N, C-alpha and C positions, 0 to 999 in steps of 0.2 A: 511470369507476366508482370509488367510494371503497372503500378497504380497511377492512373492519369488524373486523379482528383487533386485539388489544391489543398494542402494541409491548412487547418485552422491554427494548430499549435504543433511544435516539434520538440523533441527532447532526446536525451541519451545519457550515457554514463560518463563518468569522469575521464576515462581513458579514450573514449570514442569508439570502442569496439562494438557497442550496441547503440543503435539509433531507432527512433520510433516517430510516428506521426499520428495526430488526431485529425480526422477529417470532418469533425463537427465540434461545436462548442461543448465543453463538459456540462453535464446536467446537474451534478452536485459536487461540492467541494467542502472539505472540512479538515479537522485535525482529530487524531485518535490518541488518547493517553493510555490505552490498554497495555498491559504488561508485554504482550506479544509484539505490539508495534514499537514499544520502547526498545525491546531487545533487537528487533529487526533493523532499527535505524541506529542503535547505539546512542539515542537521544531521549529527551523527555517525552516526545510525542512524534507521530508520523503525520505529515501534512500530505493530503491526497486530493485528487480530483478524479471524477468518474465519467466515463464515456461508454457508449454502447460499443460492444466488440466489433460490430459491423463498421464502425467509424474509427477503428484503430488498426495500425499495422506496424510490425517490426520492419524497419527499412534497411537496416544493416546489422548483420550478426544475429545470433540467436541467444537469448539470455539463459543463464542457469536458472533452475527452478528449485526452490526449497519448499517442501510440504510442511508448513509450520503447525498444522493441526489436521485432524481428519476432515475439516470443513474447508480449508483454504490452502492455496499455494502462493508463494511470493517469488517474483522474478527479480533477478539481480545480474550484474555483470560478473562473470566468472573470472575475468582478468583483473579488475580493479575493486570489485566488491560493492559498487554503487547499488543501493536498493532502487528498483525501478517500478515494480508493480505488485498488485495484489488481486487475486481472483478467488471468489467463492466457487467451489466445485459445483454446487447446485444452482449457480447463477452464471452460466457461461456466456450469457448475452451481455454481461457488463465487465469492464476492465477498470481498475483504479490504477493511476500512475502517481508517482511521488511528485509533489510540486517542485521540490528541489532539483529534480532531474529535467524539468522543462527548460527549454532555452530561454523562455521569458516567464519566470515564475511569478512575476507581478501581474501577469495577465489574468490570474484567477484569485478570488478572494474567498477564504473559508467562511462558510455559513453554518457549519455544524461543529459541535464539540462532542466527541464520543469517548468512551472508556473512562468516564468520570471517576469510577471507583479506584483507579490507579493514578489519577492526576496528582502530580507533585504540588505541594502547597504553594510554592513560588510560581507555579503556572496558572494559578487561579485568576490572575488578572488578564490573561489572554482572552480576547473576544468576550469582554464583560457583558455585552448585550445579548449573548447567545446562551440559551439554557443548556447546561451540560447534561448529557444523557449517559446512562450506564450502558456497558457493552451488551448488545443483544436487544436493546429496547426498541429498535426500529424493525421488528420482524425479520430477523436473519433467516436464511433459507433452511436452517435446521436448529434444533434445540441446542444452544451453545453450552448448556450445562452437561450435555452428554458427549461433547466432542472429546477426542483424545488428543492431548497436547503432545506434539512431537519435537518441540524445541528443547534445548538444553535448559535445565533448571537454573535458578539463581544461586547456585552454590557449586563448589568443586565436586567432581564426581571421580570415581576410580578410572584408571586407563581402560579403554574399551567400552565405556559406558554407551549404551544405546537407548533410545526412547522405548518406553514400555509398549 
């Protein structure tokens, strides 16, 4: 069935294998400096915007999914590697998409700074008027101190390493 709604924003991966549409304006936008987001993007932070799942659709292809912790999954293009989205497993009604994967990334402006405990010193001047918050300070869907991290650690591991 084809969605007949008009997208508010569209986006996709670098190679074009995956495309998506937002059918409503995002409700929150921010950047996250937590170590998981740093690793997921290969950068100092992840810029994201959040929309209700009912107002989101994959319009071409199906993303790969990486379960980065026991609390969340991250969507990406399996062809080119572009990070595309983030979803808390206990909040299926929300989808975060990466701002950089939007066709018009300038259409949204971050208003939150998360993961302050992992923020690199040279990033402290980003969004200077926004109070930085620690990971989990905005009532995550579960106790983040108890989640099991499934991503590769920040050091070399032996061949065949698997998350605990």
